[in-house]
N, C-alpha and C positions, 0 to 999 in steps of 0.2 A: 504493501500500498504505498501511498505516494506520502511524504512528510509534509508537503507542502498545504496550505490552508486553503479552502476556495473563496474566493474573493464573495463575499455575500452583500455587499453594498449594492448591485443592482437588483436586488430585491425590497430594498427598505423604500416603503413608502414614503415616508418623510425626508428623504433625500432632497427632493426637490419641492420645495412649499406650494407651488402654483401646482402641481401634478397632485399631490396630495390632498389640495383643498377641491380641485377637479375631480377627484374621486370622490371625496364628501359631500360634495354638491350632488353627482349624479345619485348618490345613495338616497340621499335624503328627498330628492326627487321625485325616484322610484318608489320609495317608502311612505308618500305622501297620502296617497288613495287609501292605504290599508291605514293606518295611521286616521285618518278622518274617519272611516267605519266603525274604528273600534272606540272611537270617543265619541260617537252617535249610540253605538250600542250600548255604554256605558251607563247610561241615564237609568236610573232606578226605574221607573216605569214603564220603562223599554222591556228590562230583564223580567219584570211583572209579568207583562204581557207575553213573553215569549214562553214561560214556565206555566201558563192559562192550562194550556191543554193538557200538558204532561200531568199536571196535577189534579186535573179533571178526571182523565182516564183512571188515575192511582185512586183515588178518593172511591169511584164507582168500584173498581175492583175489588176494594175494603169492602164497601158496603153489602156487594154482592156474596164474599167469602163470608162474613159476620151474618146474614141475614141465613146463609146456606145452613150454616152452624148453629145456628138459633132455632131455624124452623126445618132441621133435616127429617124427610119424611112425613110431612105434614107433621108432626109432634114436636113441641115444643123440648129443648135440650134436659138432661136430668138435673135435678136440682143439687146441692150441695150434699143434702142427705143420703142420695142414690151415691152419688160418687164416694161417699166416704166409707159405705158400705163396700162399695166396689174394690176401695184401698184398702181396707182389711181382709178382704176374702183374698186378695191379691198376696197381700204380706202372709197371711196366715201359710199359705203354700210355701213363701221362701223361706219363713223359718221352719216351717216343720221340715222341710228338706225333699217333700214328697213332690213328685213330679205330675202336674196336673193332665189330664186326658187332653188329648187333641179337641175333641169336639168341646170340651170346656174352654178350651184357649178360642177357639174360634168364636164360640158364642158369648167370649166373655164381654161384658158393658150392652151386650144386645139384649138381654131379659131385662123385663121390668119387675 
């Protein structure tokens, strides 16, 4: 390998002030439309307006999921007492170490 250093001065953008200023000027002019668009988009009301559609869709999806859970199969969801009873029966299976029947697992939570 050659011990001489390569001259990198021609690659220095600040070597000539006029050339560097011309490059900066071209970049600023080229970026101006994009910067202007970002300033307009940055306004709060426009941001809220842009999110209106996705937020309404998310709210509708949450409402559908909640109503489906609340009134599944045309009946209201089980109350806390029933849920506590189911948890107790499941806990008894775990504590006793017995393995529940397959049918009992399939119907767990469906019987009233």
